[in-house]
N, C-alpha and C positions, 0 to 999 in steps of 0.2 A: 504494500500499500504506499502511496506517496505521502510525503511529510507535509503537514500543513501547520504553520505557526501564524497566529494572528494576535493582535493586541489592541487594546484601547486604553486611553488614559483619560479619566474624568476626575477633575479636581485633583485630589491627592490619592486617587485609587487607580492602580494599574492592574488590568486583567489580561492574562496571557492564556490563549486557548491553543492546545496542542492536539494534533490528530495524526494518526498513521504511525510510521516508524521514524524515530528520532535517533538516527545513527550517523555519526560523523557529520553532524549538521553544521554547515558553514555557509548557508545561503545569505550572502551579503545583501541581496535585494530585499530581504526581510529584516535581517539583523541591523543593518545600518539605519533604516527608519525607526526601528525600535529604540536604539540608543539615542537617536536624534530627538525622539519624542520624550524620553526620560531625562535627557541632559538638561540641566538647569531647573529641574523640578524636584520636589521632595515627596516622593510617594510615601504615604503613611501606611498603606496596605498594598500588598501584592497578592493577587489571587491567581492560582493556576487551575484552569479547567482541563483536566486530563482524562475525562470520561472516554474519549475516543483515541487515546494514546495506546499504541500497541507496543512494539519492541523499542528499546532505547538503550543508549550507552552513556559513557561518561561525558559526552558533549552536552547532554542535557544537564547533568550535574554542574558542569562548568558554567553554563548559562545561568542557572539558578544561583550559584555561588556569586557570580559577578553582579547579578542584580541585587542580591542581598548586601554585598559589600557597598555598592553604590548607595543603596537606600540608607544603610547604617551610617555611612560617611556624611550624607546630606540630611540626616534626620535632625529635627529641631532639638531633640534631647536624646541621649543614649537610650536605646530600647523603645523608642517611641513609634516604631513601625512594626507591622505584623505581616507574616506570610501565611496564606491559607492554601491548602492543597485540596 
């Protein structure tokens, strides 16, 4: 199955939807707009919708880790953001 990653940022809430196989995912056509959308903002919550996610590898873990690092670095106060799976 093809990989699908979509996202939306509303106020301080980032939602990432994952579908299909997330293996060695490096699609800059999607990742670049994701980082551009997040850059300069302070997401307080990040929600991952993985209901349609199938196979995955460490590239997904790296993406989640990078998002969490960014959110923690730009949070108004330490621990003031939350990640939902």
